[in-house]
C-alpha positions as CSV (number, residue, x, y, z in Angstrom):
1,X,0.0,0.0,0.0
2,X,1.3,3.4,-1.0
3,X,-0.9,6.2,0.4
4,X,-1.2,9.8,-0.8
5,X,-0.8,12.2,2.0
6,X,0.4,15.1,-0.3
7,X,-2.7,16.0,-2.1
8,X,-4.5,19.0,-0.7
9,X,-8.2,18.2,-0.4
10,X,-10.5,21.2,0.0
11,X,-12.6,21.0,3.1
12,X,-14.3,24.4,3.0
13,X,-18.1,24.2,2.7
14,X,-18.4,20.6,4.1
15,X,-19.6,21.8,7.5
16,X,-16.0,21.2,8.7
17,X,-15.2,22.6,12.2
18,X,-11.6,23.1,11.4
19,X,-12.3,25.2,8.2
20,X,-15.8,26.4,8.3
21,X,-15.6,27.9,11.8
22,X,-12.4,29.9,11.3
23,X,-14.3,33.2,11.2
24,X,-16.0,32.3,14.4
25,X,-12.9,31.3,16.4
26,X,-10.2,33.5,14.8
27,X,-12.1,36.5,13.5
28,X,-11.0,35.8,10.0
29,X,-11.8,33.0,7.6
30,X,-8.5,32.8,5.8
31,X,-6.1,31.6,8.6
32,X,-4.4,28.3,7.9
33,X,-6.2,26.1,10.3
34,X,-3.9,24.0,12.5
35,X,-6.1,23.8,15.6
36,X,-8.7,21.1,15.6
37,X,-7.2,17.6,16.1
38,X,-8.2,15.9,13.0
39,X,-6.2,15.2,9.9
40,X,-6.3,16.8,6.4
41,X,-5.7,13.4,4.9
42,X,-8.3,11.1,3.3
43,X,-9.5,8.1,5.3
44,X,-7.9,4.8,4.3
45,X,-9.5,3.4,1.1
46,X,-10.6,0.2,2.8
47,X,-12.5,2.3,5.3
48,X,-14.3,4.4,2.7
49,X,-15.1,1.2,0.8
50,X,-16.7,-0.4,3.8
51,X,-18.8,2.7,4.5
52,X,-19.8,2.9,0.8
53,X,-20.9,-0.8,0.8
54,X,-23.1,-0.2,3.9
55,X,-24.4,3.1,2.4
56,X,-25.7,1.1,-0.6
57,X,-28.3,-0.5,1.6
58,X,-31.3,1.8,1.3
59,X,-32.4,1.6,5.0
60,X,-30.4,3.3,7.8
61,X,-32.5,2.1,10.7
62,X,-31.6,1.4,14.3
63,X,-28.6,-0.9,14.5
64,X,-26.8,-3.2,16.9
65,X,-23.1,-3.5,17.3
66,X,-22.0,-6.8,15.7
67,X,-19.6,-9.2,17.2
68,X,-17.3,-8.5,14.3
69,X,-16.8,-5.0,15.6
70,X,-15.8,-6.2,19.1
71,X,-13.5,-8.8,17.6
72,X,-11.8,-6.0,15.5
73,X,-11.2,-3.9,18.7
74,X,-9.9,-6.9,20.6
75,X,-7.7,-8.0,17.8
76,X,-6.2,-4.5,17.4
77,X,-5.3,-4.2,21.1
78,X,-3.9,-7.8,21.2
79,X,-1.7,-7.4,18.1
80,X,-0.3,-4.0,18.9
81,X,-0.2,-4.0,22.7
82,X,-0.5,-7.6,23.7
83,X,-3.6,-6.6,25.7
84,X,-6.1,-9.5,25.8
85,X,-9.4,-7.8,26.5
86,X,-12.8,-9.5,26.7
87,X,-15.9,-8.5,24.7
88,X,-17.9,-7.9,27.9
89,X,-15.4,-5.2,29.0
90,X,-16.1,-3.0,26.0
91,X,-18.8,-0.4,26.2
92,X,-19.8,2.0,23.4
93,X,-19.5,5.7,23.5
94,X,-20.0,8.3,20.7
95,X,-16.7,9.8,21.7
96,X,-14.0,9.8,24.4
97,X,-15.3,13.1,25.8
98,X,-18.8,11.7,26.1
99,X,-17.3,8.7,27.8
100,X,-15.4,10.8,30.2
101,X,-18.5,12.6,31.3
102,X,-20.4,9.4,31.8
103,X,-17.5,8.0,33.8
104,X,-17.3,11.1,36.1
105,X,-21.1,10.9,36.7
106,X,-21.0,7.1,37.3
107,X,-17.9,6.8,39.5
108,X,-17.9,10.0,41.6
109,X,-20.3,12.2,43.5
110,X,-20.8,16.0,43.3
111,X,-18.0,17.7,45.3
112,X,-15.6,14.9,44.8
113,X,-12.0,15.9,43.8
114,X,-10.6,14.8,40.4
115,X,-7.0,15.2,39.4
116,X,-5.9,16.4,35.9
117,X,-2.4,17.1,34.7
118,X,-2.1,20.4,32.9
119,X,-1.3,21.7,30.4
120,X,-3.7,19.1,29.1
121,X,-6.6,18.6,26.7
122,X,-9.1,21.2,27.9
123,X,-12.3,19.1,27.8
124,X,-10.9,17.3,30.9
125,X,-11.6,20.5,32.8
126,X,-15.2,20.8,31.7
127,X,-16.1,17.1,32.3
128,X,-15.1,17.7,35.9
129,X,-16.5,21.1,36.5
130,X,-19.7,20.8,34.5
131,X,-20.6,17.7,36.6
132,X,-20.1,19.7,39.9
133,X,-16.9,18.0,40.8
134,X,-13.7,19.8,42.0
135,X,-10.6,20.1,39.8
136,X,-7.2,19.4,41.3
137,X,-4.3,20.5,39.2
138,X,-1.2,18.3,39.2
139,X,0.8,20.5,36.9
140,X,3.5,18.9,34.8
141,X,7.1,19.9,35.2
142,X,8.8,21.4,32.2
143,X,12.6,21.3,31.8
144,X,14.0,22.6,28.6
145,X,10.9,21.5,26.7
146,X,10.7,18.0,28.2
147,X,7.8,17.3,30.5
148,X,7.6,15.0,33.5
149,X,5.1,14.4,36.3
150,X,5.3,16.1,39.6
151,X,5.0,12.9,41.6
152,X,5.3,14.5,45.1
153,X,2.4,16.9,44.3
154,X,0.4,14.1,42.7
155,X,0.7,11.9,45.8
156,X,-0.2,14.8,48.0
157,X,-3.4,15.3,46.0
158,X,-4.2,11.6,46.2
159,X,-3.7,11.7,50.0
160,X,-6.0,14.7,50.2
161,X,-8.9,12.5,49.2
162,X,-9.0,12.7,45.4
163,X,-11.4,10.1,44.0
164,X,-10.1,9.9,40.4
165,X,-7.1,10.8,38.2
166,X,-7.8,11.5,34.5
167,X,-4.6,10.4,32.8
168,X,-3.8,11.6,29.2
169,X,-1.7,8.8,27.8
170,X,-0.1,9.7,25.4
171,X,-0.3,13.3,26.5
172,X,-2.0,16.0,24.5
173,X,-0.6,18.6,24.0
174,X,3.0,18.0,25.3
175,X,3.5,14.9,23.3
176,X,4.8,12.6,26.0
177,X,4.5,8.9,25.8
178,X,4.7,7.9,29.4
179,X,7.3,5.2,30.3
180,X,6.5,2.0,32.1
181,X,8.2,3.3,35.3
182,X,6.1,6.5,35.3
183,X,2.9,4.5,34.8
184,X,3.8,1.9,37.4
185,X,4.4,4.6,40.0
186,X,0.9,6.0,39.3
187,X,-0.5,2.5,39.4
188,X,1.0,1.7,42.8
189,X,0.0,5.0,44.3
190,X,-3.5,5.0,43.0
191,X,-4.1,1.6,44.6
192,X,-2.5,2.7,47.8
193,X,-4.7,5.8,48.1
194,X,-7.9,4.5,46.5
195,X,-7.8,6.7,43.4
196,X,-9.6,5.4,40.3
197,X,-7.5,5.9,37.1
198,X,-9.3,6.9,33.9
199,X,-6.8,6.6,31.1
200,X,-7.6,8.5,27.9
201,X,-5.6,6.6,25.3
202,X,-7.1,8.0,22.1
203,X,-3.6,8.8,20.7
204,X,-2.1,5.5,21.6
205,X,-1.6,4.4,18.0
206,X,0.3,7.6,17.1
207,X,3.6,7.0,18.8
208,X,7.0,7.6,17.2
209,X,9.9,5.2,17.4
210,X,11.6,4.3,19.7
211,X,8.8,5.1,22.1
212,X,6.1,2.5,22.9
213,X,2.6,3.0,24.2
214,X,1.8,0.9,27.2
215,X,-1.9,0.5,28.0
216,X,-2.3,1.5,31.7
217,X,-4.5,-1.5,32.4
218,X,-1.8,-4.0,31.3
219,X,0.5,-3.1,34.1
220,X,-1.0,-5.7,36.5
221,X,-4.3,-7.4,37.1
222,X,-4.8,-5.3,40.3
223,X,-4.2,-2.1,38.4
224,X,-6.5,-3.3,35.6
225,X,-9.3,-3.6,38.2
226,X,-8.7,0.0,39.1
227,X,-8.6,1.4,35.6
228,X,-11.1,2.6,32.9
229,X,-9.6,3.0,29.5
230,X,-11.0,5.2,26.7
231,X,-9.9,4.5,23.1
232,X,-11.2,5.4,19.6
233,X,-10.2,5.0,15.9
234,X,-10.9,8.6,15.3
235,X,-7.4,10.1,15.7
236,X,-5.6,7.2,14.1
237,X,-7.8,6.9,11.0
238,X,-9.4,10.4,10.8
239,X,-12.9,9.2,11.7
240,X,-13.8,11.9,14.3
241,X,-17.0,12.8,12.5
242,X,-18.4,9.3,12.8
243,X,-18.5,9.5,16.6
244,X,-17.4,6.0,17.7
245,X,-15.3,5.1,20.7
246,X,-14.9,2.4,23.2
247,X,-14.7,2.4,27.0
248,X,-12.9,-0.6,28.3
249,X,-13.7,-1.6,31.9
250,X,-12.3,-4.9,33.3
251,X,-13.9,-4.4,36.7
252,X,-17.4,-5.9,36.9
253,X,-18.6,-3.4,39.6
254,X,-17.3,-0.4,37.8
255,X,-18.7,-1.6,34.5
256,X,-22.2,-2.0,36.0
257,X,-22.0,1.6,37.3
258,X,-21.0,2.8,33.8
259,X,-23.9,0.8,32.3
260,X,-26.4,2.5,34.7
261,X,-25.2,6.0,33.8
262,X,-25.0,5.2,30.1
263,X,-28.6,3.9,30.1
264,X,-29.8,7.2,31.6
265,X,-28.7,9.1,28.4
266,X,-29.7,6.2,26.0
267,X,-26.7,6.1,23.8
268,X,-26.9,4.3,20.5
269,X,-24.3,3.3,17.9
270,X,-23.7,5.1,14.6
271,X,-24.1,2.6,11.7
272,X,-21.3,4.1,9.7
273,X,-19.1,4.7,12.7
274,X,-19.2,1.0,13.6
275,X,-18.6,0.0,10.0
276,X,-15.7,2.3,9.6
277,X,-14.2,1.5,13.0
278,X,-14.3,-2.3,12.3
279,X,-12.6,-1.9,8.9
280,X,-9.9,0.3,10.4
281,X,-9.1,-2.0,13.3
282,X,-9.2,-5.0,11.1
283,X,-7.1,-3.9,8.1
284,X,-5.4,-0.6,9.2
285,X,-1.9,-1.5,10.2
286,X,-0.2,-1.1,6.8
287,X,-1.8,2.3,6.3
288,X,-1.0,3.4,9.8
289,X,2.7,2.5,9.2
290,X,2.8,4.8,6.2
291,X,1.0,7.5,8.0
292,X,3.5,7.5,10.8
293,X,6.4,7.9,8.4
294,X,4.7,10.9,6.9
295,X,3.9,12.5,10.2
296,X,7.4,11.9,11.4
297,X,8.8,13.6,8.3
298,X,6.5,16.6,9.0
299,X,7.7,16.8,12.6
300,X,11.3,16.7,11.4
301,X,10.5,19.4,8.8
302,X,9.1,21.7,11.5
303,X,12.1,21.2,13.8
304,X,14.6,21.8,10.9
305,X,12.7,25.0,9.9
306,X,12.7,26.3,13.5
307,X,16.4,25.6,14.0
308,X,17.3,27.4,10.8
309,X,14.8,30.3,10.8
310,X,13.3,30.8,14.2
311,X,15.8,29.3,16.8
312,X,14.1,31.3,19.6
313,X,11.0,29.1,19.2
314,X,11.4,25.7,20.7
315,X,9.4,22.5,20.0
316,X,8.9,19.9,22.8
317,X,10.3,16.5,21.7
318,X,7.5,14.8,19.7
319,X,7.1,11.3,21.2
320,X,3.4,10.9,20.2
321,X,0.4,12.5,18.5
322,X,0.4,14.8,15.5
323,X,0.3,18.0,17.6
324,X,3.4,20.0,18.3
325,X,3.8,22.0,21.5
326,X,5.7,25.2,20.5
327,X,7.4,27.4,23.1
328,X,7.4,31.1,22.1
329,X,8.5,32.4,25.6
330,X,12.0,33.5,24.4
331,X,10.4,36.0,22.1
332,X,9.2,37.9,25.1
333,X,5.8,38.5,23.6
334,X,2.9,38.6,26.1
335,X,0.4,35.7,25.6
336,X,-2.5,37.9,24.4
337,X,-0.2,39.7,21.9
338,X,1.3,36.4,20.7
339,X,-2.2,35.1,20.0
340,X,-3.1,38.3,18.1
341,X,0.1,38.3,16.0
342,X,-0.3,34.7,15.0
343,X,-3.8,35.3,13.8
344,X,-3.7,38.9,12.4
345,X,-0.1,39.1,11.2
346,X,0.7,35.5,10.3
347,X,-2.8,34.3,9.4
348,X,-2.3,31.1,11.4
349,X,-5.0,29.2,13.4
350,X,-3.2,27.5,16.3
351,X,-4.6,26.6,19.7
352,X,-3.6,29.2,22.3
353,X,-1.5,27.6,25.1
354,X,-3.5,29.0,28.0
355,X,-6.5,27.0,26.7
356,X,-4.8,23.9,28.2
357,X,-4.6,25.3,31.7
358,X,-1.7,26.2,34.0
359,X,1.6,25.9,32.3
360,X,0.2,26.9,28.8
361,X,1.3,30.5,28.9
362,X,3.7,31.4,26.1
363,X,2.9,28.1,24.2
364,X,0.9,27.2,21.1
365,X,-0.3,23.8,19.8
366,X,0.2,23.2,16.1
367,X,-1.4,20.3,14.2
368,X,1.0,18.9,11.6
369,X,-1.3,16.2,10.2
370,X,-1.6,18.0,6.8
371,X,0.1,17.8,3.4
372,X,3.6,19.1,3.3
373,X,2.7,22.0,1.0
374,X,0.2,23.3,3.7
375,X,2.8,22.9,6.4
376,X,5.5,24.7,4.4
377,X,3.1,27.6,3.8
378,X,2.2,27.8,7.5
379,X,5.9,27.9,8.5
380,X,6.7,30.7,6.0
381,X,3.9,32.7,7.6
382,X,5.1,31.8,11.1
383,X,8.4,33.4,10.4
384,X,6.6,36.7,9.9
385,X,5.5,37.2,13.5
């Protein structure tokens, strides 16, 4: 398989968040959009063919999730991560954020404390606060662009009575792929202090060599019983608009709690999302291997450009995801002014660092899952700030 990631595919006028909401979010409709975390690449041909075959049937009525979908999810996890999960552990959710909200509602009570690790994916904040729970920030430590966990602070917050830790693994936006040692520390301390770990692993397939994703629930059987894992084919195969994800819960008691909360909102599967997800998980590895080569070349291209043309701007080492975490602090530009310059002077649509919470000041998140020509055009504009 030789995939085409270079062709620019127009997305304007397709009700596309990334392109058709530029005016709303940036005040101008002509920024190069590198904000929303989807890719400007076509879905794999075997996925579009599976959806096309299903679309040829003239009735799109209520649908069940077939065994073949669960088998595809289980097969993917076993082949790539040696994780043997059971069908009964897998619950459906339209998306990881929806799943997180259901988990918070099911596993905690109003007023309970939940730990997040900023700068981090900002819907983590809302799924806590919108459900009347209390956010506890365990801010990551940044050292010359490399991020690590503040373990002392994390344990203090666990001891203070936190009920849950929402772990971003791999981490968005700082691009860390957590090591086994880091994860094992969390596993041990969460068991010691009675803290449920909810591991958002939506970016697990987008990890660059030599790093390796380790599903948190594979660390031990005891840790698995204290873990809820959220995955989806959406980032890996560009299926976000089909709203299909899985919540994996090995613990029977926790799974029953999730089921009760899920039934309250009456979630149903999307015919085309299930079809696409099954095809992706069943046949997607050769395509993904090519995607990762292209993404890595884009990451390298950005780093080479910055080193040659904008050495003051640093990029955190990219271990995973297709988002780069850019540090503009050496330019000495206040955060509001930086955001304004990027939009008004450079015509770029990044995600402003403070959106990700404490530690985001002076940073911007840049999505590089786009054709090289788009990336090159964006970098030339970036140099103008």
